VEXDREN-2710 file (C-alpha; in Angstrom, 1 decimal):
% VEXDREN-2710
k/r/px/py/pz
1/MET/88.2/156.9/102.5
2/GLN/88.4/156.0/98.8
3/LYS/90.6/153.5/96.9
4/ILE/93.6/154.4/95.0
5/PHE/95.0/152.3/92.1
6/ASP/98.5/152.4/90.5
7/GLU/96.6/151.7/87.1
8/VAL/93.1/151.0/86.1
9/ASN/93.6/149.2/82.5
10/SER/93.4/146.0/84.6
11/LEU/90.1/147.0/86.2
12/ASP/88.8/147.9/82.6
13/LYS/89.8/144.5/81.1
14/ARG/88.2/142.9/84.5
15/CYS/85.0/145.0/83.7
16/ILE/84.7/143.8/80.3
17/LYS/85.4/140.1/81.0
18/LYS/83.5/139.8/84.1
19/PHE/80.4/142.0/83.6
20/GLY/80.2/142.0/79.6
21/LEU/80.7/145.7/79.5
22/THR/82.6/146.4/76.3
23/GLU/85.4/148.9/75.6
24/ASP/82.8/150.8/73.6
25/ILE/80.3/150.7/76.5
26/LEU/82.8/152.2/79.0
27/MET/83.8/155.0/76.6
28/GLU/80.3/156.0/76.2
29/ASN/80.0/156.1/80.1
30/ALA/83.1/158.2/80.3
31/ALA/82.0/160.6/77.9
32/SER/78.6/160.9/79.5
33/GLY/80.2/161.7/82.9
34/MET/82.1/164.4/81.2
35/MET/78.9/165.7/79.5
36/ARG/76.9/165.8/83.0
37/HIS/79.4/167.7/84.6
38/ILE/79.5/170.3/81.7
39/ASP/75.7/170.3/81.8
40/ASN/76.2/171.2/85.7
41/VAL/78.6/174.0/85.1
42/CYS/78.0/175.6/81.6
43/ASN/75.5/177.8/80.0
44/THR/74.0/176.6/76.7
45/HIS/75.3/179.7/74.9
46/ASP/79.0/178.7/76.1
47/LYS/81.4/177.7/73.3
48/ILE/83.3/174.4/74.1
49/LEU/86.6/173.4/72.5
50/ILE/87.4/169.6/72.8
51/VAL/91.0/169.0/72.1
52/SER/91.6/165.3/71.4
53/GLY/94.5/163.0/71.0
54/SER/94.9/160.1/68.6
55/GLY/94.2/157.5/71.2
56/ASN/91.5/156.2/73.3
57/ASN/91.6/159.2/75.6
58/GLY/91.1/161.3/72.5
59/ALA/88.3/159.0/71.8
60/ASP/86.6/159.9/74.9
61/GLY/86.7/163.5/73.8
62/ILE/85.2/162.7/70.2
63/ALA/82.4/160.9/71.9
64/LEU/81.7/164.0/74.2
65/ALA/81.8/166.2/71.1
66/ARG/78.9/164.0/69.8
67/MET/76.9/164.1/73.0
68/LEU/77.4/167.9/73.3
69/HIS/76.4/168.5/69.7
70/LYS/73.3/171.0/69.2
71/ARG/73.3/171.5/72.9
72/TYR/76.2/174.0/73.1
73/LYS/78.6/175.7/70.4
74/VAL/81.0/172.7/70.1
75/LEU/84.3/172.6/68.4
76/LEU/86.4/169.3/68.2
77/TYR/90.4/169.8/67.4
78/LEU/92.1/166.8/66.2
79/PRO/95.7/168.1/66.0
80/PHE/97.2/164.6/65.6
81/GLY/94.4/162.7/63.8
82/THR/93.2/159.4/65.1
83/VAL/95.2/156.3/65.3
84/SER/93.2/153.9/67.9
85/ASN/90.2/151.9/66.6
86/MET/87.9/153.4/68.9
87/ALA/89.1/156.9/68.0
88/LYS/88.6/156.0/64.2
89/ILE/84.8/154.7/65.3
90/GLN/84.0/157.6/67.3
91/LEU/85.2/160.0/64.4
92/GLN/83.0/158.1/61.8
93/ARG/79.9/158.8/64.3
94/VAL/80.5/162.6/64.7
95/ASN/81.2/162.9/61.1
96/LYS/77.5/161.5/60.4
97/LEU/76.4/164.3/62.7
98/ASN/78.3/166.9/60.9
99/VAL/79.9/168.0/64.2
100/LYS/82.2/170.9/63.6
101/ILE/86.0/169.9/63.5
102/THR/88.4/172.9/63.7
103/SER/91.8/172.7/61.9
104/LYS/93.5/175.0/64.6
105/MET/93.0/176.2/68.2
106/GLN/90.2/178.6/68.8
107/LYS/89.1/180.7/71.7
108/ALA/86.5/178.9/73.9
109/ASP/84.5/179.5/77.2
110/VAL/85.4/175.7/78.1
111/ILE/88.3/173.8/77.1
112/VAL/88.4/170.0/77.5
113/ASP/91.6/168.4/77.5
114/CYS/91.4/164.9/76.1
115/LEU/94.9/164.7/74.7
116/PHE/96.9/162.1/76.7
117/GLY/95.5/159.8/79.4
118/SER/97.1/158.4/82.7
119/GLY/99.3/155.9/80.9
120/LEU/101.6/158.5/79.5
121/ASN/105.1/157.2/79.4
122/ARG/107.1/159.9/77.2
123/ASP/108.1/163.5/77.0
124/PHE/106.6/166.0/74.7
125/ASP/108.1/167.5/71.5
126/GLU/107.9/171.1/70.8
127/SER/104.4/170.8/68.8
128/ILE/102.7/169.5/71.8
129/ILE/104.4/171.7/74.3
130/LYS/103.3/174.5/72.2
131/LEU/99.7/173.3/71.9
132/ILE/99.4/172.7/75.8
133/THR/100.9/176.2/76.3
134/GLN/98.0/177.7/74.1
135/MET/95.4/175.7/75.8
136/ASN/96.8/176.9/79.3
137/ARG/96.9/180.6/78.3
138/GLN/93.2/180.9/77.4
139/LYS/90.9/182.4/80.0
140/ALA/88.5/179.4/80.0
141/TYR/86.9/176.7/82.2
142/LYS/89.5/173.8/82.0
143/LEU/88.4/170.2/82.3
144/ALA/90.9/167.3/82.1
145/CYS/89.8/163.9/80.9
146/ASP/91.2/161.2/83.2
147/ILE/94.3/163.3/84.0
148/PRO/95.6/166.5/82.8
149/SER/97.7/166.0/79.8
150/GLY/101.6/166.1/80.6
151/ILE/101.3/164.2/83.9
152/ASN/102.7/160.7/83.3
153/PHE/102.0/157.4/84.9
154/LEU/104.3/158.1/87.8
155/GLY/102.6/161.4/88.6
156/GLN/105.8/163.4/87.0
157/VAL/105.6/166.3/84.6
158/THR/108.6/166.3/82.6
159/THR/108.0/169.1/80.0
160/LYS/104.6/170.7/80.1
161/ALA/101.2/169.8/81.5
162/PHE/97.6/171.2/81.1
163/TYR/96.3/173.2/84.0
164/ALA/92.8/172.0/85.0
165/ASP/90.2/173.4/86.9
166/VAL/88.5/169.9/87.4
167/THR/89.9/166.6/86.3
168/LEU/87.2/164.0/85.8
169/THR/89.1/160.8/86.2
170/MET/87.6/157.4/84.6
171/GLY/86.4/154.7/86.9
172/ALA/88.6/154.7/90.0
173/LEU/91.6/157.1/91.4
174/LYS/94.9/156.8/90.2
175/LYS/98.2/157.2/92.4
176/SER/99.6/159.5/89.6
177/LEU/96.8/162.0/90.4
178/PHE/98.1/162.7/94.0
179/THR/102.0/163.4/93.7
180/ASP/102.8/166.8/95.1
181/VAL/103.8/167.9/91.4
182/ALA/100.3/166.8/90.2
183/LYS/98.5/168.7/92.7
184/GLU/99.4/172.1/90.9
185/TYR/97.7/170.7/87.8
186/THR/94.9/168.6/88.7
187/GLY/92.3/171.0/90.3
188/LYS/89.2/169.3/91.8
189/ILE/89.4/165.5/91.1
190/ILE/86.2/163.8/90.4
191/VAL/85.7/159.9/89.5
192/ALA/83.4/159.3/86.6
193/ASN/81.1/156.1/86.8
194/LEU/82.0/153.9/83.8
195/GLY/78.5/152.0/83.9
196/ILE/78.7/150.1/87.2
197/GLN/79.1/151.3/90.8
198/ARG/82.7/151.6/91.9
199/GLU/82.4/149.0/94.7
200/LEU/81.9/146.6/91.6
201/TYR/84.4/148.3/89.1
202/GLU/87.2/148.4/92.0
203/LYS/89.0/145.5/93.5
204/LYS/91.2/145.3/96.6
205/SER/93.9/147.9/97.3
206/SER/96.2/148.7/99.7
207/CYS/96.3/152.6/99.0
208/PHE/93.5/155.0/100.2
209/LEU/92.6/158.6/99.8
210/LEU/91.7/160.2/103.3
211/GLU/88.6/162.3/103.4
212/SER/87.5/164.8/106.2
213/THR/85.0/162.3/107.2
214/ASP/87.8/160.0/108.4
215/LEU/88.9/162.3/111.1
216/LYS/88.4/160.9/114.6
217/LEU/88.6/163.5/117.4
218/PRO/89.6/162.3/120.7
219/PHE/86.1/163.5/122.4
220/ARG/85.6/162.5/126.0
221/ASP/82.6/160.3/126.0
222/THR/83.4/158.7/129.3
223/LYS/81.9/160.3/132.5
224/ILE/84.1/158.9/135.0
225/ALA/87.7/160.4/134.2
226/ASN/90.7/162.3/135.6
227/LYS/93.5/164.1/134.1
228/GLY/95.3/160.8/134.0
229/THR/92.7/159.0/131.9
230/TYR/93.8/161.0/128.7
231/GLY/97.5/160.4/128.9
232/HIS/100.7/162.1/129.7
233/LEU/102.8/163.6/126.8
234/SER/106.4/164.4/127.2
235/VAL/108.1/166.6/124.9
236/ILE/112.0/166.8/124.8
237/LEU/113.3/170.5/124.5
238/GLY/116.4/171.1/122.5
239/GLU/118.6/174.0/121.4
240/LYS/115.4/175.6/119.7
241/MET/113.3/175.2/122.3
242/GLY/110.4/177.0/120.7
243/ALA/109.8/174.0/118.5
244/GLY/109.4/171.8/121.7
245/PHE/106.9/174.4/123.1
246/LEU/104.8/174.4/120.0
247/SER/104.3/170.5/120.3
248/ALA/103.6/170.6/123.9
249/ASP/101.0/173.3/123.3
250/ALA/99.4/171.3/120.4
251/GLY/99.3/168.1/122.5
252/PHE/97.7/169.8/125.3
253/ALA/95.0/171.6/123.1
254/PHE/94.5/168.2/121.4
255/GLY/93.2/166.2/124.6
256/SER/96.4/165.0/126.3
257/GLY/95.6/165.2/130.1
258/LEU/99.0/166.2/131.2
259/ILE/102.0/167.6/129.6
260/THR/105.7/167.9/130.7
261/VAL/108.6/169.5/129.0
262/VAL/112.0/167.8/129.5
263/SER/114.8/170.2/129.7
264/LYS/118.1/171.0/131.8
265/GLU/117.1/174.6/131.6
266/ILE/114.6/176.4/133.6
267/LYS/112.1/178.1/131.5
268/LYS/109.0/180.3/132.2
269/LEU/106.1/177.8/130.9
270/PRO/102.4/178.3/130.7
271/ASN/100.7/177.4/134.1
272/TYR/99.4/174.1/132.4
273/MET/102.6/172.7/131.6
274/MET/105.2/171.0/133.9
275/GLN/108.9/170.8/133.7
276/ASN/111.4/168.0/134.5
277/THR/115.1/167.5/133.9
278/THR/114.3/163.9/133.1
279/LEU/111.6/161.9/131.6
280/PRO/108.6/161.5/134.0
281/GLU/107.9/158.0/135.1
282/ASN/104.1/158.2/134.2
283/ALA/104.6/159.4/130.8
284/THR/102.5/157.7/128.1
285/ALA/104.2/159.1/124.9
286/LEU/107.0/161.2/123.7
287/CYS/107.6/163.7/121.3
288/VAL/111.4/164.3/120.3
289/GLY/113.5/165.8/117.7
290/MET/111.7/169.1/117.3
291/GLY/114.4/172.0/117.5
292/LEU/116.7/169.3/119.4
293/GLY/120.0/170.1/117.9
294/LYS/123.1/167.8/118.2
295/SER/123.5/167.9/121.8
296/TYR/121.1/166.0/123.9
297/ASP/120.7/163.2/126.4
298/GLU/120.4/159.8/124.5
299/LYS/118.8/158.3/127.7
300/VAL/115.7/160.0/126.8
301/LEU/115.5/157.6/123.9
302/GLU/116.0/154.4/125.8
303/ASN/112.6/153.5/126.7
304/SER/109.5/151.6/125.3
305/LEU/107.2/154.7/125.3
306/PRO/105.4/155.4/122.0
307/LYS/107.3/158.2/120.2
308/VAL/106.8/160.8/117.5
309/ILE/110.3/161.5/115.9
310/ASP/111.0/164.6/114.0
311/ALA/113.4/167.1/112.6
312/ASP/117.2/167.0/113.7
313/LEU/117.0/163.2/114.7
314/PHE/116.8/162.5/110.9
315/TYR/120.3/163.4/110.6
316/ASP/121.6/161.3/113.5
317/MET/123.0/157.8/112.9
318/LYS/121.6/157.0/116.3
319/LEU/118.2/156.9/115.1
320/VAL/118.7/153.4/113.5
321/ASP/118.9/151.7/116.7
322/ILE/115.6/153.4/117.7
323/LEU/113.9/152.0/114.6
324/ARG/113.9/148.7/116.2
325/GLN/111.6/150.0/119.0
326/LYS/107.7/149.5/118.7
327/LYS/105.2/152.3/118.5
328/ILE/107.3/154.7/116.4
329/VAL/106.0/157.5/114.3
330/LEU/108.3/159.3/112.0
331/THR/107.4/162.7/110.4
332/PRO/110.0/164.0/108.1
333/HIS/109.9/166.5/105.3
334/PRO/111.4/165.9/102.1
335/LYS/114.9/166.8/103.0
336/GLU/114.9/165.0/106.1
337/PHE/113.5/161.7/104.5
338/CYS/116.3/162.0/102.0
339/SER/118.6/162.0/105.1
340/LEU/116.8/159.0/106.6
341/LEU/117.0/157.0/103.6
342/LYS/120.6/157.5/103.5
343/ILE/121.4/156.7/107.2
344/THR/119.2/153.7/106.8
345/ASN/121.2/152.5/103.7
346/ILE/118.1/152.5/101.5
347/ALA/118.8/155.3/99.0
348/ASP/121.3/158.3/98.6
349/ILE/119.0/160.5/96.4
350/SER/118.5/164.3/96.0
351/ILE/115.2/166.0/97.0
352/GLU/114.2/166.2/93.5
353/THR/114.5/162.6/93.0
354/LEU/112.5/162.0/96.0
355/GLN/109.6/164.5/94.9
356/ASN/109.4/162.9/91.5
357/ASN/109.1/159.5/93.2
358/ARG/107.5/160.0/96.6
359/PHE/105.5/156.8/96.5
360/LYS/108.3/154.6/95.6
361/TYR/110.7/155.8/98.4
362/VAL/108.0/155.5/101.1
363/GLU/107.1/152.1/99.8
364/LEU/110.9/151.0/100.1
365/PHE/111.3/152.4/103.5
366/CYS/108.4/150.8/104.8
367/LYS/109.3/147.5/103.4
368/LYS/112.5/147.5/105.4
369/TYR/110.8/149.0/108.5
370/PRO/107.2/147.6/108.3
371/LYS/106.4/148.3/111.9
372/ILE/107.2/152.1/111.7
373/VAL/104.5/154.5/110.7
374/LEU/106.0/157.0/108.4
375/LEU/104.4/160.5/107.6
376/LEU/106.0/162.2/104.4
377/LYS/105.3/165.9/104.4
378/GLY/103.9/167.6/101.5
379/THR/100.8/169.0/100.1
380/ASN/99.6/165.7/99.5
381/VAL/100.8/164.1/102.8
382/ILE/101.7/160.5/102.3
383/ILE/101.3/158.2/105.5
384/SER/102.4/154.5/105.4
385/GLN/103.0/151.3/107.6
386/ASN/103.9/147.9/106.1
387/LYS/102.2/147.7/102.7
388/LYS/99.3/150.0/103.5
389/LEU/99.5/153.5/102.4
390/TYR/97.4/156.7/102.8
391/VAL/97.3/160.1/101.1
392/ASN/96.0/163.1/102.8
393/PRO/95.2/165.5/99.8
394/LEU/93.8/168.3/102.3
395/GLY/97.2/170.1/102.6
396/SER/97.9/173.5/101.4
397/ALA/100.4/176.2/101.2
398/VAL/98.9/177.9/104.3
399/LEU/100.9/175.3/106.2
400/SER/104.3/176.4/104.5
401/LYS/105.3/178.1/107.7
402/GLY/108.0/177.3/110.3
403/GLY/106.4/175.4/113.2
404/SER/103.6/173.9/111.5
405/GLY/105.3/170.7/111.5
406/ASP/106.2/170.9/115.3
407/VAL/102.3/171.3/115.9
408/LEU/101.6/168.2/113.8
409/GLY/104.3/166.3/115.9
410/GLY/102.4/167.5/119.2
411/LEU/99.0/166.3/117.7
412/ILE/100.4/162.8/116.9
413/GLY/102.0/162.6/120.3
414/SER/98.8/163.6/122.1
415/LEU/96.9/160.8/120.4
416/LEU/99.6/158.5/121.3
417/ALA/99.5/159.3/124.9
418/GLN/95.9/158.8/124.9
419/GLY/96.1/155.3/123.5
420/TYR/95.6/155.4/119.9
421/ASN/97.7/153.0/118.0
422/PRO/100.6/154.7/116.0
423/LEU/98.6/154.5/112.5
424/GLU/95.4/155.7/113.7
425/ALA/96.8/158.5/115.8
426/THR/98.8/159.8/112.5
427/LEU/95.9/159.5/110.3
428/SER/93.8/161.5/112.5
429/ALA/96.4/164.2/113.6
430/SER/97.1/164.7/110.0
431/LEU/93.6/165.2/109.1
432/ALA/93.3/167.6/112.1
433/HIS/96.2/169.5/111.0
434/THR/95.1/169.9/107.3
435/ILE/91.5/170.6/108.0
436/ALA/92.3/173.3/110.7
437/ALA/94.7/174.9/108.2
438/ALA/91.9/175.1/105.6
439/ASN/89.5/176.5/108.3
440/TYR/91.8/179.5/109.0
441/ILE/90.0/182.5/107.3
442/GLN/92.6/185.2/107.3
443/ASN/95.0/185.7/104.4
444/ASN/96.6/182.5/103.4
445/TYR/100.1/184.1/104.1
446/SER/99.4/185.1/107.7
447/MET/98.8/181.9/109.6
448/THR/101.1/181.4/112.6
449/PRO/101.5/178.0/114.4
450/GLU/99.5/179.8/117.4
451/ASP/96.6/180.4/114.9
452/LEU/96.6/176.8/113.9
453/ILE/96.4/175.6/117.3
454/LYS/93.5/177.8/118.1
455/GLU/91.8/176.4/114.8
456/ILE/92.5/172.7/116.1
457/LYS/90.4/173.7/119.2
458/LYS/87.5/174.6/117.1
459/LEU/87.3/171.3/115.1
END
């Protein structure tokens, strides 16, 4: 996993003070990082348009124009002139080389967005909106310097933003790159080296980006085992029983040795599933909430089992009492999380407000309930416990189907039943969930929960 930071200005200043790297050196390395990427993806006959702002993000672009001059057909566009000292210095350098500066937007094979960096804290006026619209309309390879222009320091897009194929972010990863809104614009995210290795540039962080290599599958390495060795997951069935069945099926596929569905009604089950009207005494974990409805036996919650809680329980005030228990994992989608925030007296907000401030409200919840593991669903999944926060960026629209969340609940429950702690179970289950979806090779609109479970088995 990689570290994520709220901002990197403090890291730049620390780098300058501690390692003697000047602002100019950092900028040269930022431009060199973009140059190396362009060399890897472009042909020498490509026309490259660099659109630079008036500040230091623009200065990175001006430096890039100097480095690419005579290697490609380079055009530098400065729609707002230069304001920062570094931008003025870089402009003096390119003028001495006679780099071509254009006075208007031009068509190009490659467009490099160096207008605004990750510190953006204002809305755009009509002239900037028009400029970014023109950049977006071009059929070109699009590269963003640090962050696509229009994404502000909170990861929000309040007016217009640049659609990048690749974002080359400087020095370290920023939290603003990993909101659900930002994912539409960033494309592939690559960290540019600023002259020292990241382990020296970066400092401690409590926020991390998950990678596929962080997945820990529940392989059975012991030679002496029986079905009880791998836990007994129980799933509470409710009004919409299909949801619970999907959780149970996913849990069994992900290694749980025994599966019991708990229901007052007798239903035809797969041969490997057991059924009880009450919670089995030897259960080792519990999934509850999936398709539960409003009418259920509250006694099933009055135990110390590790629990995955989802769906309908997020609208139930009784959940507040359950949150006092240990080993609880909550897996709400945005609407459910808004309800959870309300019944726990943390905030009464709209889904839109939440989606524009996902990190903020996850952190508020985990501050009040530091022992709970929270997974907020989204294309960039956020998982948090206490002060630690993880982002799973591997989600996609493939998972935007009813039942996908029920599968996730079963995966987490299965690992809890097998003895994983709640945070480890949630991290690995979320990664397995998103990686399995990414491995699905049929049309991206066609995946069913059953397809997803099949892919889980292939991991």
